[in-house]
BALOBA-1460 file (C-alpha; in Angstrom, 3 decimals):
// residues 168
<rec num="1" residu="h" x="104.610" y="204.016" z="62.471"/>
<rec num="2" residu="f" x="108.390" y="203.070" z="61.092"/>
<rec num="3" residu="f" x="107.395" y="203.292" z="57.642"/>
<rec num="4" residu="l" x="105.277" y="206.500" z="57.836"/>
<rec num="5" residu="g" x="108.430" y="208.027" z="59.915"/>
<rec num="6" residu="l" x="110.761" y="206.906" z="56.863"/>
<rec num="7" residu="t" x="108.314" y="208.425" z="54.394"/>
<rec num="8" residu="k" x="108.410" y="211.695" z="56.261"/>
<rec num="9" residu="v" x="112.234" y="211.467" z="56.085"/>
<rec num="10" residu="q" x="111.814" y="211.111" z="52.238"/>
<rec num="11" residu="l" x="109.836" y="214.005" z="52.131"/>
<rec num="12" residu="r" x="111.888" y="216.302" z="54.121"/>
<rec num="13" residu="k" x="109.152" y="216.772" z="56.612"/>
<rec num="14" residu="w" x="111.654" y="216.413" z="59.328"/>
<rec num="15" residu="e" x="109.429" y="217.651" z="62.493"/>
<rec num="16" residu="d" x="106.676" y="215.237" z="61.536"/>
<rec num="17" residu="a" x="109.386" y="212.544" z="61.472"/>
<rec num="18" residu="a" x="110.990" y="213.305" z="64.613"/>
<rec num="19" residu="d" x="107.489" y="213.409" z="66.210"/>
<rec num="20" residu="v" x="106.532" y="209.845" z="64.359"/>
<rec num="21" residu="f" x="109.720" y="208.026" z="65.594"/>
<rec num="22" residu="n" x="109.497" y="209.459" z="69.151"/>
<rec num="23" residu="e" x="106.001" y="208.101" z="69.344"/>
<rec num="24" residu="f" x="107.411" y="204.720" z="68.128"/>
<rec num="25" residu="l" x="110.021" y="204.548" z="70.626"/>
<rec num="26" residu="a" x="107.360" y="204.981" z="73.344"/>
<rec num="27" residu="t" x="104.927" y="202.744" z="72.136"/>
<rec num="28" residu="y" x="107.452" y="200.000" z="70.911"/>
<rec num="29" residu="s" x="110.352" y="200.228" z="73.223"/>
<rec num="30" residu="d" x="111.574" y="196.338" z="72.928"/>
<rec num="31" residu="s" x="111.109" y="196.406" z="68.963"/>
<rec num="32" residu="p" x="113.868" y="194.990" z="66.657"/>
<rec num="33" residu="l" x="113.570" y="198.240" z="64.713"/>
<rec num="34" residu="t" x="114.783" y="200.402" z="67.594"/>
<rec num="35" residu="p" x="118.210" y="200.970" z="66.602"/>
<rec num="36" residu="s" x="116.904" y="202.124" z="63.150"/>
<rec num="37" residu="v" x="114.312" y="204.404" z="64.562"/>
<rec num="38" residu="l" x="116.963" y="205.854" z="67.182"/>
<rec num="39" residu="y" x="119.008" y="206.832" z="63.775"/>
<rec num="40" residu="q" x="116.424" y="208.095" z="62.141"/>
<rec num="41" residu="g" x="114.819" y="210.274" z="64.606"/>
<rec num="42" residu="a" x="118.252" y="211.388" z="65.636"/>
<rec num="43" residu="l" x="118.783" y="212.693" z="61.803"/>
<rec num="44" residu="s" x="115.123" y="214.169" z="61.857"/>
<rec num="45" residu="e" x="115.884" y="216.013" z="65.284"/>
<rec num="46" residu="f" x="119.108" y="217.125" z="63.931"/>
<rec num="47" residu="m" x="117.758" y="218.652" z="61.119"/>
<rec num="48" residu="i" x="115.288" y="221.014" z="63.028"/>
<rec num="49" residu="d" x="118.077" y="221.656" z="65.432"/>
<rec num="50" residu="r" x="116.791" y="219.763" z="68.416"/>
<rec num="51" residu="l" x="120.743" y="218.904" z="68.789"/>
<rec num="52" residu="e" x="120.619" y="217.631" z="72.309"/>
<rec num="53" residu="d" x="117.890" y="214.947" z="71.470"/>
<rec num="54" residu="a" x="119.689" y="213.806" z="68.561"/>
<rec num="55" residu="v" x="122.857" y="213.496" z="70.612"/>
<rec num="56" residu="a" x="120.762" y="211.394" z="73.173"/>
<rec num="57" residu="k" x="119.698" y="209.170" z="70.444"/>
<rec num="58" residu="v" x="122.818" y="208.706" z="68.991"/>
<rec num="59" residu="n" x="124.556" y="207.740" z="72.373"/>
<rec num="60" residu="r" x="121.599" y="205.194" z="73.126"/>
<rec num="61" residu="i" x="122.972" y="203.536" z="69.546"/>
<rec num="62" residu="h" x="126.434" y="203.076" z="70.478"/>
<rec num="63" residu="q" x="125.704" y="202.002" z="74.278"/>
<rec num="64" residu="e" x="122.806" y="199.522" z="73.495"/>
<rec num="65" residu="f" x="123.367" y="198.739" z="69.807"/>
<rec num="66" residu="p" x="127.031" y="199.253" z="69.194"/>
<rec num="67" residu="g" x="127.252" y="195.975" z="66.728"/>
<rec num="68" residu="h" x="124.160" y="197.166" z="64.681"/>
<rec num="69" residu="e" x="124.540" y="198.521" z="61.171"/>
<rec num="70" residu="t" x="123.092" y="201.803" z="62.376"/>
<rec num="71" residu="a" x="126.210" y="202.365" z="64.475"/>
<rec num="72" residu="p" x="128.733" y="203.511" z="61.857"/>
<rec num="73" residu="p" x="126.420" y="206.198" z="60.340"/>
<rec num="74" residu="a" x="125.403" y="207.160" z="63.891"/>
<rec num="75" residu="w" x="129.130" y="207.788" z="64.697"/>
<rec num="76" residu="n" x="129.203" y="210.280" z="61.285"/>
<rec num="77" residu="l" x="125.918" y="211.909" z="62.659"/>
<rec num="78" residu="k" x="127.594" y="212.527" z="66.048"/>
<rec num="79" residu="g" x="130.598" y="214.204" z="64.395"/>
<rec num="80" residu="d" x="127.860" y="216.204" z="62.722"/>
<rec num="81" residu="l" x="126.301" y="217.128" z="65.814"/>
<rec num="82" residu="a" x="129.542" y="217.701" z="67.679"/>
<rec num="83" residu="s" x="130.626" y="220.377" z="64.712"/>
<rec num="84" residu="s" x="127.092" y="222.109" z="65.407"/>
<rec num="85" residu="l" x="127.461" y="222.288" z="68.989"/>
<rec num="86" residu="e" x="131.158" y="223.545" z="68.522"/>
<rec num="87" residu="s" x="132.749" y="220.655" z="70.255"/>
<rec num="88" residu="p" x="136.761" y="220.485" z="70.466"/>
<rec num="89" residu="p" x="138.307" y="219.525" z="66.852"/>
<rec num="90" residu="e" x="139.624" y="216.195" z="68.631"/>
<rec num="91" residu="e" x="136.148" y="215.068" z="69.847"/>
<rec num="92" residu="i" x="134.662" y="215.636" z="65.919"/>
<rec num="93" residu="e" x="137.786" y="213.969" z="64.600"/>
<rec num="94" residu="l" x="136.908" y="210.922" z="67.052"/>
<rec num="95" residu="c" x="133.422" y="210.610" z="65.800"/>
<rec num="96" residu="y" x="134.339" y="210.265" z="61.786"/>
<rec num="97" residu="t" x="137.300" y="207.975" z="62.737"/>
<rec num="98" residu="y" x="134.891" y="205.656" z="64.172"/>
<rec num="99" residu="g" x="132.405" y="206.235" z="61.353"/>
<rec num="100" residu="r" x="135.054" y="205.543" z="58.746"/>
<rec num="101" residu="d" x="136.237" y="202.610" z="60.873"/>
<rec num="102" residu="g" x="133.044" y="201.265" z="61.195"/>
<rec num="103" residu="g" x="131.679" y="201.777" z="57.555"/>
<rec num="104" residu="i" x="134.876" y="200.008" z="56.536"/>
<rec num="105" residu="q" x="134.208" y="197.324" z="58.758"/>
<rec num="106" residu="m" x="130.577" y="196.712" z="57.881"/>
<rec num="107" residu="q" x="131.220" y="197.256" z="54.165"/>
<rec num="108" residu="q" x="129.223" y="200.650" z="54.168"/>
<rec num="109" residu="p" x="130.816" y="202.647" z="51.587"/>
<rec num="110" residu="d" x="129.023" y="205.573" z="51.614"/>
<rec num="111" residu="t" x="129.557" y="205.777" z="55.651"/>
<rec num="112" residu="a" x="133.077" y="205.371" z="55.115"/>
<rec num="113" residu="a" x="133.234" y="208.034" z="52.305"/>
<rec num="114" residu="y" x="131.426" y="210.644" z="54.056"/>
<rec num="115" residu="a" x="133.661" y="210.156" z="57.248"/>
<rec num="116" residu="l" x="136.596" y="210.431" z="55.008"/>
<rec num="117" residu="w" x="135.458" y="213.656" z="53.246"/>
<rec num="118" residu="q" x="134.516" y="215.205" z="56.817"/>
<rec num="119" residu="l" x="137.893" y="213.949" z="58.196"/>
<rec num="120" residu="l" x="139.623" y="215.727" z="55.370"/>
<rec num="121" residu="m" x="137.586" y="219.263" z="55.938"/>
<rec num="122" residu="l" x="138.478" y="218.822" z="59.464"/>
<rec num="123" residu="t" x="142.358" y="218.404" z="58.952"/>
<rec num="124" residu="v" x="142.292" y="220.877" z="56.249"/>
<rec num="125" residu="d" x="140.645" y="223.504" z="58.487"/>
<rec num="126" residu="q" x="143.357" y="222.591" z="61.145"/>
<rec num="127" residu="e" x="146.061" y="222.797" z="58.476"/>
<rec num="128" residu="e" x="147.211" y="219.252" z="59.482"/>
<rec num="129" residu="w" x="148.462" y="218.573" z="55.859"/>
<rec num="130" residu="e" x="149.811" y="215.121" z="56.552"/>
<rec num="131" residu="k" x="146.554" y="214.022" z="58.033"/>
<rec num="132" residu="a" x="144.537" y="215.511" z="55.396"/>
<rec num="133" residu="e" x="146.832" y="213.906" z="52.590"/>
<rec num="134" residu="g" x="146.392" y="210.716" z="54.334"/>
<rec num="135" residu="h" x="142.210" y="210.863" z="54.198"/>
<rec num="136" residu="y" x="142.508" y="212.315" z="50.763"/>
<rec num="137" residu="q" x="144.507" y="209.315" z="49.682"/>
<rec num="138" residu="q" x="142.546" y="206.528" z="51.241"/>
<rec num="139" residu="f" x="139.222" y="208.321" z="49.991"/>
<rec num="140" residu="q" x="140.852" y="208.393" z="46.389"/>
<rec num="141" residu="d" x="141.914" y="204.469" z="46.708"/>
<rec num="142" residu="s" x="138.780" y="203.323" z="47.741"/>
<rec num="143" residu="y" x="135.775" y="205.460" z="47.049"/>
<rec num="144" residu="a" x="137.066" y="207.501" z="44.183"/>
<rec num="145" residu="d" x="133.465" y="207.245" z="42.316"/>
<rec num="146" residu="s" x="131.716" y="208.105" z="45.648"/>
<rec num="147" residu="d" x="128.748" y="210.844" z="45.332"/>
<rec num="148" residu="y" x="131.088" y="212.567" z="48.063"/>
<rec num="149" residu="r" x="134.027" y="212.813" z="45.330"/>
<rec num="150" residu="n" x="133.250" y="216.378" z="44.068"/>
<rec num="151" residu="d" x="132.845" y="217.635" z="47.772"/>
<rec num="152" residu="l" x="135.894" y="215.960" z="48.762"/>
<rec num="153" residu="l" x="138.179" y="217.773" z="45.742"/>
<rec num="154" residu="v" x="136.633" y="221.085" z="46.898"/>
<rec num="155" residu="a" x="137.681" y="220.655" z="50.416"/>
<rec num="156" residu="a" x="141.092" y="219.259" z="49.309"/>
<rec num="157" residu="l" x="141.726" y="222.604" z="47.359"/>
<rec num="158" residu="p" x="143.724" y="224.168" z="49.971"/>
<rec num="159" residu="m" x="145.960" y="221.201" z="50.898"/>
<rec num="160" residu="l" x="146.446" y="220.740" z="47.311"/>
<rec num="161" residu="v" x="147.575" y="224.059" z="46.413"/>
<rec num="162" residu="e" x="149.912" y="224.109" z="49.632"/>
<rec num="163" residu="q" x="151.581" y="220.862" z="48.170"/>
<rec num="164" residu="s" x="151.426" y="222.699" z="44.646"/>
<rec num="165" residu="r" x="149.404" y="219.893" z="43.313"/>
<rec num="166" residu="t" x="147.246" y="222.187" z="41.444"/>
<rec num="167" residu="d" x="146.983" y="219.547" z="38.408"/>
<rec num="168" residu="e" x="144.752" y="217.452" z="40.213"/>
C-alpha cells in the first residue's frame, strides 16, 4: 500500500493517493511507516482541498511522532494549510519557524530553505522589513544554491526595493 500511495503521489493522482494512504492507516495502524503515511496522506489531501483532514494528519504527526523525520516538513505543510485556511499570520509564522528549526536540526536543507522562503513572504506581506531581512540573509548564507532561490528572490523584491538594494 505505502509504495502504491507514493507512486500515486509521483503521478500527482492526489485523490487516489489520499485514498490509498487512508486505507493503509486503517489497515496497518501500528506500522513503523505511519508517520510517513500520515505526511504523504496530508500532502495528498491538501492538494485536493481536504484541508481539515490534512490538518488532522499533521497534528497527529506532531503529537505522536514529534522526533520523526517527517515532523519538520509537516510543520511547513501545516503552515501552508494555515495560510489556506486564512489563519492569523502569527500562527502561520510559528509553523514555518518550527519547520525551519526542525529542518536545520535534522539536517533537511530543503525543508529549512522552504520554510525560510515562506517566512520571508509572510514578513514581506506584513512589511516587517527587519524580520524579512533576517530570513533573507539566513537563506542566502545557508541555502543560496537551493531550488527555492528564485522564488525567494521574487518574494524579496519589495524588501530589496524598500531598502534601495536594487542591484541584488
